[in-house]
PAROKE-219856 format. One record per residue: x, y, z of N, C-alpha, C in turn. Coordinates in steps of 0.2 Angstrom, whole numbers, plus 2048, in hexadecimal, padded with zeros to 3 digits. Layout:
# residues N
XYZXYZXYZ/...
***
This chain:
# residues 679
3411F07433421E97453481E7743/34B1E27483521E07473531DA74A/3581D674835A1D074B3611D274F/3621CD7543671CE75936E1D0756/3711CC7523781CD7503781D374B/3731D47473741D974136E1DD740/36E1E073A3691E573936B1EB735/3681EC72F36A1F372B3671F4724/3681F671E3651FB7183631F9711/3621FE70C35E1FE7063611FD6FF/35D1FF6FA35F1FF6F335A2026ED/35C2046E83592066E235B20D6E0/35720F6DA35A2166D835521B6D6/35421C6D03502236CE3492236D0/3472286D33402286D633C22D6D2/33E2306CC33A2356C93352316C4/33622B6C33302276BF32A2266C4/3242266C131E2246C531F21D6C8/31D21D6CF31D2166D23172136D2/31720C6D13112086D030E2076D7/3072066D63032056DC3051FE6DF/3051FD6E63071F76E93021F26E8/2FB1F36E72F61EE6E72F21EF6E1/2F01EA6DD2EC1EA6D72E61E66D7/2E41E46DD2DE1E06DD2D81E36DB/2D31E06D82CD1E36D52C91E66DB/2C91E26E12C51E56E62CA1E66EC/2CA1ED6EE2CF1EE6F42CB1F16FA/2CE1F06FF2CB1F37062D01F8708/2CE1FC70D2D32007102D81FD714/2D61F77172DA1F371B2DA1F6722/2D61FB7232D61FE72A2CF1FC72D/2D01F87332CA1F67372C81FC73C/2C31FE73B2C020473F2BF202746/2BE1FC7482BE1F974E2C41FA752/2CA1FB74F2D01FC7522D1203756/2CD2077532CD20E7562CA21075D/2CC2157602C92177662C821F764/2C22207622C122775F2BF22C765/2BF22976B2BF22E7712C5231772/2CB22F7702D12327712D223776B/2D623C76C2D82417672DE23F764/2DE23F75D2E423D75A2EA24175B/2EA24775D2EF24B75F2F224B766/2EE24876A2F02477712F2240773/2F023B76F2F22347702F023076A/2F42317652F222D75F2F222675F/2F72237642F721C7652F0219767/2ED21D76C2E721B76F2E121C76A/2E22217662DD2237612DD21D75B/2E321B7592E32167542E320F756/2E420E75C2E520775F2E1205765/2DD20A7672DA20976E2D420376D/2D12037682CC1FE7672CF1F7766/2D51F77632D81F07622DB1EE769/2DD1F376D2E01F17742DA1EF778/2D51F27782CF1F077C2CD1E977A/2CD1E77742CA1E17712CF1DB772/2D61DD7742DB1D87752DE1D977C/2DB1D87812DE1D97882E31D3789/2E81D578D2EE1D078E2EB1CA792/2ED1C478F2EB1BE7932F11BC797/2F01B779B2F61B67A02FC1B379D/2FB1B17963011AE7933061B3791/3031BA7903071BF78D30A1C4791/3101C77903121CD7933111D378F/3101D178830F1D678330B1D277E/3051D577B3021D27763001D8771/3021D776B3011DC7663001D975F/3001DD75A3001DB7533051D6751/30B1D67543101D175230E1CA755/30B1CB75B3091C475F3031C175B/2FF1C57582F91C27552FB1BE74F/3001C174B3031BD7453071B7748/30B1B874D30F1B275030A1AD752/3041AF7553001A97572FD1A6751/2FB1AA74B2F91A77452FE1A2742/3041A57423091A073F30A19A743/30A19B74A30B19574E30619074D/30019274C2FA18D74A2FC18A744/2FE18D73F30018A738305186739/30A18873D31018373E30E17D741/30A17E74630817874A304173746/3001757412FC17173D30116D738/30617173630C16D73230F168736/31116A73C31516674031215F742/30B16074530815B747306156742/30515873C30415473630A14F735/31015273631614E73531714973C/31514C741316148748311142748/30C14274530713D745308137740/30D13873C30E134736316131736/31712B73431D12873432112B72D/32712D72E32B12F72933212C728/33512C72233B12972134012B726/34412772934912872E34E12D72B/34F13272F35413772D35113D728/34B13C726348142722346148727/34614D72434415372733D15372B/33914F72733214E72A33214A730/33614573033714173633A14573C/33F14973B34214D74033D152743/33A15573F33515A741330157746/32D15274332714E74732A14B74D/33014874D33214575333414A758/33714F75633915475B33315775F/32E15875B32815B75E325156763/32515076132214B76632614A76C/32D14B76B33114B771330151776/32F15777232D15D77632715C77A/32215977731B15877A31B15377F/32014F78031F14978532114B78C/31C14E78F31D15079631E14B79B/31B14579A31C13F79E32313D79F/32613C79932D13A79933214079C/33114679B33514B79D33414B7A5/32E14B7A732D14B7AF3301457B2/33013F7AF3331397B233A13A7B2/33D13D7AD34413E7AD3471437B2/3431487B434514E7B834B1517B6/3511517BA3571547B735C14F7B5/35A1497B435E1447B23621457AC/35F1497A736314A7A036914E7A1/3691527A736F1567A83741547AE/37114E7B137514C7B737C14A7B6/37E1477B03851457AF38914B7AE/3871507AB38A1567AA38B15A7B1/38615A7B538615D7BC38C1597C0/38C1537BF39114F7C33981507C1/3981517BA39F1527B73A21597BA/39D15E7BA39F1657BD3A11647C4/39D1607C839E15F7CF3A515C7D1/3A71587CC3AD1547CD3B41587CB/3B315E7C93B91637C83BD1647CE/3C31637CE3C71647D43CC16A7D3/3CD16D7CD3D21727CC3CF1777C8/3D117E7C93CE1837C63D01837BE/3D51807BD3D817F7B63D317A7B2/3CF1777B53CA1727B23C31767B0/3C317C7B33BC1807B13BC1817AA/3C11847A73C01867A03BF18179B/3C217B79B3C11767973B9173798/3B717379E3B017179F3AB17679C/3AD17C79D3A818279B3A8181793/3AE1807903AE1807893A917A786/3AA17478A3A616E78839E170789/39D17478E39617678F39317A789/39817F78739618478239518077B/39917B77A398177774391174774/38E17277A38817077A38217577A/38417B77A37F18077937E184780/38218278538118578C38518C78C/38319178F38619778F38C197793/39219B79139819B7953991A2797/39F1A47993A11AA79B3A11AF795/3A11AD78F3A01B278939D1AD783/39C1B177E3991AD77839D1AE772/39B1AC76C39F1AD76639A1AB760/39C1AE75A3981AC75439D1AD74E/39B1AA74939F1AB74339A1AF73E/39C1B573B3981B873639D1BD733/39A1C272F39E1C672B3A21CB72F/3A81CC72C3AD1D072F3AB1D772D/3A91DC7323A61E27313AB1E772D/3B11E572C3B61E97283B91E6722/3B61DF7223B81DB71C3B21D771A/3AC1DA7183A61D77193A51D1714/3A91D070F3A91CA70B3AB1C470E/3AE1C47143B11BF7183AE1BE71F/3AD1B87213AB1B77283B11B772D/3AF1B97333B41B97383B11B673F/3B51B37433B31B174A3B31B774E/3AD1B87513AC1BE7563AB1BB75D/3AF1BE7623AE1BC7693AA1C276C/3A51C076F3A01C577239F1C477A/39E1C977D39C1C97843961C4785/3961C278B3901BD78D3901BC795/38E1B679738E1B479E3891B77A2/3841BB7A037F1BE7A43781BB7A3/3761B87A836F1B47A736A1B97A6/36B1C07A83661C57A73671C97A1/36C1C779D36E1CB7973711D2798/36D1D679B36F1DD79B3731DF7A2/3781E27A137C1E47A73781E87AD/3741EC7AA3701F07AF36C1EC7B4/36A1E67B33671E27B836B1E07BE/3721E07BD3761DF7C23791E57C6/3781EB7C337B1F17C53761F77C7/3711F77C436C1FC7C63691FB7CD/3682017D13662007D835F2037D9/35B2047D33542067D53502007D8/34B2017DB3471FC7DE3451F67DA/3421F87D43401F27D03451EE7CE/34B1F17CC3511EC7C93541E87CF/3541EB7D53571E87DB3521E27DD/34C1E37DC3471DE7DD3481D87D8/3491DA7D234A1D47CD3511D07CF/3561D47D135C1D07D335B1CB7D9/3571CE7DE3551C97E33511C37E1/34C1C47DD3481BF7DA34C1BA7D6/3511BD7D23551B97CE35A1B47D2/35D1B77D73611B37DC35D1AD7DF/3571AF7E13531AA7E43511A47DF/3501A77D834E1A27D335419D7D2/35A1A07D236019B7D13601967D6/35F1987DD35F1937E235A18E7E1/3541907DF34E18B7DE3501867D9/3531887D33551837CE35B17E7D0/35F1817D536417C7D73611777DC/35C1797E03581747E435516F7E0/3521717DA34F16C7D63541677D3/35A1687D435F1637D136215F7D7/35F1607DD36115C7E336615F7E8/3671657E736C1697EB36816B7F1/36B16B7F736816D7FD3661747FD/36217780236117E802367182803/36B180808371183809376183803/37717E80037B17E7FA3781827F4/3721827F436E1867EE36F18E7EF/36E1907F636F1977F73771997F6/37B1957F83821967F73841977EF/3811927EC3831927E43801987E1/37A19A7E33761A07E037B1A67E1/37D1A67E73821AC7E93881AC7E5/38B1A67E33911A67DF38F1A87D8/38A1A67D53881A87CF3871AF7CE/3831B27D33821B97D33891BD7D3/38D1BB7D73941BE7D83971BE7D1/3981B97CE39B1B87C73971BD7C2/3911BC7C238D1C07BD38E1C77BE/38E1C97C438F1D17C63951D37C3/39A1CF7C53A11D07C33A21D17BB/39E1CD7B739E1CD7B039B1D37AE/3951D57B13911DB7AF3951E17AF/3991E27B439C1E97B53A01EB7AF/3A41E77AC3A71EA7A63A41E979F/39E1E57A039A1E37993981EA796/3971E978F3941EF78C38D1EF78D/38A1F578D3831F678E3801F4787/3791F47873761F37803771F977C/3781FF77F37920577B380205778/38520377C38C20277A38D1FD774/3891F877538A1F376F3871F5769/3841FB7683811FE76238620175E/38C20276139220675E39620175A/39620175339A1FC74F3A11FC750/3A42027503AB2037513AE201758/3AA20275D3AC2007643AB1F9765/3A81F57613A71EE7623AB1EA75C/3B01EE75A3B41EA7553BC1EB757/3BF1E57583C61E575A3C91DE757/3CA1DF7513CD1D974D3D41D874F/3D61D174F3DD1D07513DE1C974E/3E51C774E3E71C074C3E61BC752/3E51B57513E51B17573EB1B175B/3F11B27583F71B375C3F61B9761/3F41BE75E3F31C47633ED1C3768/3E81BF7663E31BD76B3E61B9771/3EA1B576F3ED1B07743F21B5779/3F51BA7763F91BE77A3F61C377E/3F01C677B3ED1CC77E3E81C9783/3E51C37823E11C07873E31B9789/3E91B978C3ED1B378E3EA1AF793/3E51B27973E21AF79C3DD1AA79A/3DB1A97943D61A57913DA1A078C/3D919978D3DC1947893D8194783/3DA19877E3D61987773D6191773/3DC18E7743DD1877703D7182773/3D61827793D117E77C3CA180778/3C81867783C21887753C218676D/3C718876A3C71877623C7180761/3CA17C7643CB1757633C4172764/3C117376A3BA17076B3B5172767/3B51787643B017B75F3B2179758/3B71767573B81747503BB17A74C/3BF17F74F3C118574C3C918574D/3CC18074C3D318074C3D7184747/3D31857413D618973C3D519073C/3D21937423D119A7423D719E742/3D71A373F3DE1A773F3DD1AF741/3D61B17413D51B87433CE1B8747/3CE1BD74B3C81BD74F3C61C5750/3C01C67523BE1CD7543BC1CC75B/3BF1CF7603BD1CF7673B81D6768/3B21D57683AD1DA7673AE1DF76D/3AE1DC7733AE1E07793B41DD77E/3B91E177D3C01DE7813BF1DE788/3BC1E378B3BC1E47933B91DE796/3B31DC7943B01D67983B41D0796/3B71CF7913BB1C978F3C21C9794/3C51CF7953CA1CF79A3C81CD7A1/3C21CF7A23BF1CE7A93BF1C67AA/3BD1C37A43BC1BB7A53C31B87A6/3C81BB7A33CF1B97A53D01B97AD/3CE1BE7B03CF1BF7B73CB1BA7BB/3C41B97B93C01B57BC3C31AE7BC/3C51AB7B63C81A57B63CE1A47BA/3D11A97BB3D81A97C03D61AA7C7/3D11AE7C93D01B07CF3CA1AD7D3/3C51AB7D03BF1A97D33C01A27D6/3BE1A17DC3BF19A7DF3BB1957DB/3BE18F7DB3BC1897D73B41887D8/3B21887DF3AB1867E03A618B7DD/3A81917DD3A41977DA3A31957D3/3A91947CF3A81937C83A518C7C6/3A51877CB3A11817CA39A1837CA/3981877CF3911897D038E18D7C9/3931917C73911957C13901907BB/39418B7BA3941867B538D1827B6/38C1807BC38617C7BD37F1807BC/3801867BE37A18B7BC37818C7B5/37E18D7B137C18E7AA37A1877A6/37C1827A937917B7A637217B7A8/37017C7AE36917B7B13651807AD/3671867AC36318B7A936218A7A2/36718779E366186797362180796/36217B79A35E17579A35717579C/35617A7A134F17A7A434917A7A0/34917D79A34317D796342176793/34717179334616B790346165796/34516779C3451627A133E1617A4/33D1607AA33615E7AD3321657AD/32C1647AF32716A7B032A16E7B6/32D16B7BB32F16F7C03341747BE/3391727BA33E1777B833B17C7B3/33717A7AF33417F7AA3301847AE/32C1827B33281867B632C18B7BB/3311887BE33518D7C23381927BD/33B1907B733E1957B333919A7B1/3331987AF32D19D7AD32C1A27B3/32C19F7B932A1A37BF32F1AA7BF/3351A97BD3391AF7BD3391B27B7/33B1AF7B133C1B27AB3351B57A8/3301B17A93291B37A73261B87AC/3251B67B23211BA7B73251C07B9/32A1BF7BC32E1C47BF3311C97BA/3341C67B53381CB7B03331CE7AB/32E1CA7A932A1CD7A33221CE7A5/3201CB7AB31A1CC7AD3141C77AB/3161C27A73111BD7A430F1B97AA/3091B77AA3061B37B03051AC7AE/3061AA7A83051A37A630A1A17A1/30C19B7A131119879C30D197795/31019779030D19578930C18E78A/30618C78630518578630B181783/30B17A78531017678331117677C/30C17677830C17577131017B76E/30F18177031218776E31A18676F/31B18477532218377732617E772/32217977132517376C326176765/32117A76332217D75C32818175C/32918576232F18A762335186762/33518076533B17C76533D17975E/33817775B33917575433B17A74F/33818075033B18674D34218874E/34418775534B189757350184754/34E17E75335217875135217874A/34D17874634C17773F34817C73C/34918273E34518873B345189734/34A18873034A189729347183726/34817D72834417772633D178726/33B17A72C33317B72E331181729/33518672833318B72433218971D/33618571A33518271332E17F713/32B17B71832517971831F17E718/32118371C31C18971E31B18D717/32118E71432019270D31C18E708/31D18870831A184702312184703/31018570A30918470B30618B70C/30919070E30619671030819D70D/30D19C7093101A370630F1A26FE/30C1A76FB30A1A76F43101AB6F0/3111A96EA3151AC6E63131B36E4/30C1B46E430A1BB6E330B1C06E8/30B1BE6EE30D1C26F43141C46F4/3191BF6F23201C16F13211C66EB/31E1C56E631E1CA6E031C1D16E2/3161D16E53141D86E73181DB6EC/31B1D76F13201DA6F63261DC6F2/3291D96EE32F1DB6EA32E1E26E7/3281E26E43261E96E03261EF6E5/3231ED6EB3221F26F03291F46F3/32D1F06F43341F16F63371F66F1/3371F56EA3391F96E53372006E6/3302016E732D2076E833020B6EE/3312086F333420B6F933C20C6F8/33F2086F434620A6F33462106EF/3422116EA3422176E634021D6EA/33C21C6EF33A2226F333F2246F8/34321F6FA3492216FE34E2256FA/34F2236F43542266F035222E6EF/34B22F6EE3482366EE34A2396F4/3492366FA34A23970035123B701/3562376FF35D23870035F23E6FC/35C23F6F635E2446F135C24B6F4/35724B6F83542526FA356254701/35B25070435D25270A36225870A/36125D70E36526370E36B262712/36B25E71737025D71C376258719/37425471337925071137C25370A/38325270A3862557043852516FE/3872546F83862506F238A24A6F2/39024B6F43952456F439223F6F8/38F2416FE38D23B7023862396FF/38223D6FC37C23A6F937E2356F3/3832376F03852336EA38722C6ED/38B22B6F238D2256F53872226F8/3822256FB37C2236FE37821F6F9/3772226F337321F6EE3772196EB/37D2196EB3812136E937F20D6EE/37F20F6F437E20A6F93772076F8/37220C6F736B20A6F636B2066F0/36E2076EB36E2036E43711FC6E5/3751FB6EA3791F56EB3751F06F0/36F1F36F236B1EF6F73691E86F4/3691E36F93671DC6F83601DB6FB/35B1D96F73541D86FA3521D16FB/3501CF70034E1C87023461C8704/3421C570033B1C57023391BD702/3351BC7083311B67083351B070B/33A1AD70733E1A77093441A7705/3491A37083501A270534F19F6FE/3541A06FA35419D6F33571966F4/35B1946F935E18E6FB35C18C702/35B18670335918470A35E18070E/35E18171436417D718362176719/36817271936816B719368168721/36316572336316272A36515B72A/36815872536915172536E14E72A/37215372D377151732374151739/36E15473A36B15574036814E742/36914C74836614674B361147750/35B14574F35514675435413F756/35513D75D35513675F350136766/34E13076734913076D34C12E773/35113377535413377C351138780/35513D782351142786350149782/34C14D78434A153780351157780/35415878635A15C786360159782/36015278136514F77D364152776/35E15277435D15476D35F15C76C/35E160771360167771367167770/36B16377437216377437516276D/37215C76A37415A76337216075E/36D16375F36B16975B37016E75B/37217076237717576337E173760/38016D76038616B75E38616B756/38016975337F16974C380170749/37C17574D37D17C74A38417F74B/38717D75038E17F75139217D74B/39217674A39617374439417673E/38E17873D38B17B73638E182736/38E18673B39118D73B39818C739/39C18873C3A318773B3A5185734/3A11807323A317D72B3A1182726/39B18672739918A72139D191721/39F1937273A119A7283A919B729/3AC19772D3B31987303B719972A/3BB19E7293C019F7243BC19F71D/3B61A071D3B21A07163AF1A7714/3AE1A870E3AB1AE70C3A41AE70F/3A11B470F39A1B57113951B370C/3901AF70E38B1AD70A3851B270A/3851B670537F1BB7053781B8705/3781B27033711AF70236F1AC709/3731AC70E3711AA71536B1AF718/3661AB71B3611AF71E3621AF725/3611B57293621B573035B1B5734/3561B373034F1B273334C1AC72F/3481A87323441A372E33E1A672B/33C1A37253361A67213301A7725/32F1A372B3291A472F3291A9734/32F1AD7353301B273A32C1B8738/3281BB73D3251C173D3291C773F/32D1C973A3321CE73B3351D0734/33A1D473533E1D672F3451D8731/34A1D972D3511DB72F3551DF72A/3591E372C35E1E57273651E372A/3691E07263701DE7273751E3724/3791E672837E1EB7253841E8721/3861E272338C1DF72038B1DC719/3841DA7183821D871137E1DD70E/37D1E37113791E870E3721E570B/36E1E27103681DF70D3621E0712/35C1E070F3561E07143531D9712/3501D771734C1D07173451D171A/3401CE7163391CE7183371C7718/3371C371D3351BC71D32D1BC71C/32B1B67193241B571731F1B671D/3221B572431E1B572931B1BC72B/31E1C172931C1C872A3171CB724/3171C771F3131CA71930C1C871A/3091CA71F3021C97202FF1CF724/2F81D07242F51D57272F71D572F/2F81DA7322F71E17302FD1E472C/3031E072B3081E37283081E3720/3051DE71D3051DE7162FE1DA715/2FA1DE7112F31DC7102F21DC708/2F11D67052F01D66FE2EA1D96FB/2E51D97002DF1DC6FE2DE1E4700/2E31E67032E21ED7052E51F2700/2E31F97012E61FE6FC2ED2006FE/2F02056FA2F62076FC2F720A702/2F220E7042F321270A2F420D710/2F12087102F22037162F91FF715/2FA1FD70F3001F970E3071FE70F/30620470D30C20870D30D20A715/30820B71830820D71F30A207724/30A20172230C1FB7263121F8723/3121F471E3181F071C31C1F5718/3191FB71531E200712322203717/32020571D324208722329203725/3271FC72532C1F77273321F7722/3301F771C3351F771733A1FD717/33620371833A20971833E20971F/33C20672433F20672A346202729/3451FC72634B1F87253501FB721/34E1FE71C35220271735620871A/35320C71E35621172135B20F727/35A20972935F20672E36620772B/36720772436D20872137020F722/36C21372436E21A72536D21D72C/36B21873136A21A73837121B73B/37121D74137721E74537C218744/37A21274437F20C74338020B73B/37A20A73837B20873137F20D72C/37E21372E38221872938A217729/38C21372E39321272F39620C72A/39120972739320372239220671B/39620471639620670F39120170B/39120270538D1FE70138F1F6701/3951F57023971EE7023971EB709/3941EF70E3941EC71539A1ED719/39E1F17173A41F271B3A41F8720/3A61F77263A61FD72B3AB202729/3A92077263AE20D7243AA213724/3AE2197243AB21F7243AA22271D/3A422271A3A32247133A022B712/39F22E71839B2347183A023A717/39E23F7133A22457123A3249718/3A824D7193AA25171F3A4255720/3A225572739C25A729395256729/39425172438E24E72438C24A72A/39124772D39024373338E247739/39124D73938F25273F38825573E/38625673837F25873637A253738/37C24D73637824773837724673F/37C24774337C24674A37824B74D/37825174B37425774D36D25574D/36B25274736425174636224B74A/36624674B36424074E364241756/36724675836724875F36024A761/35D24D75D35624F75E351249760/35224475C34F23E75D35123A764/35723A76535A23776B35723B771/35724177135524577734E245778/34A24577334324477334123E777/34323877534123277834423177F/34A23478034C23478734823778C/34323C78A33F23F78F33823C78F/33723678C33023378C33022E792/32B22F79632922B79C32622479A/32921F79B32621879932221579F/3252177A53222157AB32321A7B0/32021B7B53212207BB32921E7BD/32D2247BC3342237BE3382207B9/33621E7B333A21A7AE33921E7A8/33F2207A533F22479E34121F799/33F22079334121D78D34921E78C/34C21978835321A78735421C780/35522377F35522677835C224775/361222778367220775367219773/36421577736420E77535F20D76F/35A21076F35420F76A355214764/35B21876435C21D75F35C21A758/35F21475635F21175035820F74D/35420C75234E20A75034921074F/34A21575334521B75334721E74C/34D21F74A34F22274434C21E73E/34C21773F34A213739342214739/33F21473E33821673E33621C73B/33A22173C33922873933A228732/34022473034122472933C21F725/33A21A72833521672532F21A724/32C21E729326222728327227722/32D22A72232E22F71D32E22C716/33222771533322370F32D22070C/32921D71132321A70F31D21F70D/31D22471131822970F31922C708/31F22E70732023170032022C6FB/3212256FC3202206F73182206F6/3142206FB30D2206FA30A2266F6/30D22C6F730B2326F330D2316EC/31322E6EB31522C6E43102276E1/30E2226E530A21D6E23032206E0/3012256E42FA2286E32FA22C6DD/2FF22E6DA2FF2326D42FC22E6CF/2FD2286CE2FA2246C92F42206CB/2F321F6D22EE21B6D42EB21F6DB/2E72256D92E52296DF2E02256E4/2E02266EA2DC2236EF2D72286F2/2D12266F32CC22A6F52CB22A6FD/2C822F7002C622E7072C1229708/2C222570D2BE21F70E2BD21E715/2B721C7182B621B71F2B7221723/2B722771F2B822D7232BF22F723/2C422C7202CB22D7212CE22E71A/2D22337192D62347132DB22E713/2DE22D70D2E422870C2EA22A711/2EB2307112F12327162EF23171D/2E923171F2E72307262E8228727/2E52247222E521D7222ED21A722/2F121E71F2F821C71F2FB21C727/2F922172A2FC2227312F821D736/2F121C7352EE2177392F0210738/2F220F7312F52087302FB207734/30020C73330620C73730520A73E/30020E7412FF20D7492FD20674A/2F82047462F51FD7472FB1F8748/3001F97443061F47443081F374B/3081F974F30B1F87563061F875C/2FF1F675A2FA1F575F2FC1F0763/2FB1F176A2FD1EC76F2FC1EE776/2FB1E977A2FB1EA7813011E7785/3041EA78A30A1E878D30A1E9794/30D1E479830D1E579F3131E97A1/3131EC7A73181F17AA31F1ED7AA/31F1E77AC3251E37AD3281E37A6/3241E27A13271E179A32A1E8798/3261ED7993281F479832F1F579B/3301F37A13361F47A433C1F07A1/33A1EA7A033F1E579D3421E8796/33D1EA79233F1EC78B3421F378B/3411F77903441FD79034B1FD792/34D1F77963541F67983581F3792/3541EF78E3581EB7893561EB782/3511EE78034E1EE7793501F4775/3541F476F3551F976B34F1FC768/34A1F97683431FC76533F1FF76B/33C20576933820876E33220476F/32E205774328202775323204770/31E1FF76E319200769316207769/31420976F31020F77031421576E/31B21576F31F21A76E32221A766/32121476332321475C31E217758/31821975B31321D75831322475B/31222576231122B76531822F765/31D22B76532422E76532623075E/32422C75932622D75232223274E/31C23274E31723674A31823E74B/31924075231A24775232024A74F/32424674B32A249747328248740/32224673E32024573731B24B735/31E24F73131925572F31325372C/31324E72830D24B725308249729/30A24672F30524473430124A737/30425073830125673A2FC258735/2FE25872F2F925A7292F3255729/2F524F7292EF24A7282EA24A72D/2EC24C7342E724C7392E525373C/2E82587392E725F73B2E9260742/2EF25D7442F225E74A2F526574B/2F32687512F526F7522F9270758/2FB27675A2FF2777602FA276766/2F42757652EF27476B2EF26D76D/2F22697692F226276A2F926076E/2F825B7732FE25A778304256774/30225376E30825076B30C254766/30925B76630C25F761313261763/31826175E31F26375F32026875A/32326E75C324273757328271752/32727474C32B271746332272747/33527774A33C27874A33F27374F/33B26F75333D26A75833C263756/33A26274F33925B74D33F25974A/33F25274A34524F74634425073F/34A25273C34A25373435024F731/34E24972F35424572C352243725/34C24072534A23D71E34424171B/
***
């Protein structure tokens, strides 16, 4: 599990001491719902179906979803809890300027469909007119920068965060962007499915222009202009796989060198508009696409660039305009790209907006009502157990030298653990929520967040107490530059974390999640960062080569998996997450064995504790998914599909074979000498 910008490793020390059990309730359950199983399937032929088939049958996809699984169940539960919190505020008058007033008012604004439909595209009309009034190509960049300040995408993006090679200080990073479809393959691949998506996307752009009053002829021409520019940006852009290489995405330079090496972009205009006049150093993560932007600004006709500006404005604002815009947007991004058949209800979209604008403020209210101190304490203890287990696993690896093991254990010991919620909360007093247009409030929010990032981070030391997820998020992450793992309150619920369940269940679910995040620190990316979060080579000679030899087994194995007819999994793109799943399983399983030395578990419901461990793990990934979403995720997601996080991971875990008596007669069987051997 990971977040977009970051993700990575662990901590703790000696594992020879007996490890405490994770749960100490007087009455425990196995945490395994037998209704989730499909016992007509053979565990060694399709373990995912065996462990999750009953769940999948009981949870068919509704029109709203392109994928529905255990994560979505929790998200739905959290959404309902958040809705209850928000509506209680929205129905009551609060002190002007208070967090409660802002949350309630923004929700009411988001729910006011009558006002949005009456306004149509009026909230963006002035900006569209300003773009239309441009008469010189030199005016394009200042206009784009003004749009970027409001939260509208431009030719590239930027953020301020830790310097990968000086991790105690923040740095401004310039990153590629400019692609409405995010991944370059959508513009370049020639297979029938991708070509169909391109055609549908071009038609979608034209429809959105027509909703803004442009003629059919104008709309078609503008759509063609947008596609020409985005195709041009796509060609030199880094693929999702290339973006996983930290060294190749690090090009630090002074601002003086930036202005000299990328002279085709007026950086002073950008820095001034964004409040970053004091910037002295930058990292240009992907140089080639930024160089291409210089050429686009200089070479592309004015009318084409104006169409691109207009499109990005319309696209950014469409979720906050009338139903016509939102529906049109859903028809492409929901139906065509992901396969969903029906939009989410308005209240869910409104909750998502409040989360996006004031997520940590809402999280503070969520934690006060729904997250117990006992759950946090139990989770902290479980993390310690997993840290000790990882230390054990490091010590017994024969491919890692003693020198590298020593430094790895130091990195583990330096680990920073975050559980539940932040120790300090963000201040939203400077954010204004007003009763004008929905889009105007989103613009003010974007400007507020930009100013906050610049004020808190530019030329400032890294704040290790910053959280990169809100407390209500159903996920977890590892961040390499602060060497931390974070487990928000939102994920600390069944099927991930069950206060009433025994250790076999909890170690198989949240235990693997913890181990997953920890071993990100030693996956193909995370291993390149030291205990202080700096991108540096700390491995002894020969160890990296032995590591690469082992991980290539995982990469090659996933490359051969058919996710759809004619479509293979991407073993290189998903390598880090697959390695983390492998490490999480190994670390959590041995932690369970350690825990059972003092607190043995019996066979219950016909399953040994070892079997329940693997069933619990599989149930985390239970879900149904549409073919369109399979294709979309395979192009862009560094995580393997849920089915293959089970049926692709378990054949490389010796303990799984032992637990279920898997033999070479079973189709999932992988000869021992061909299995991944890392942790």
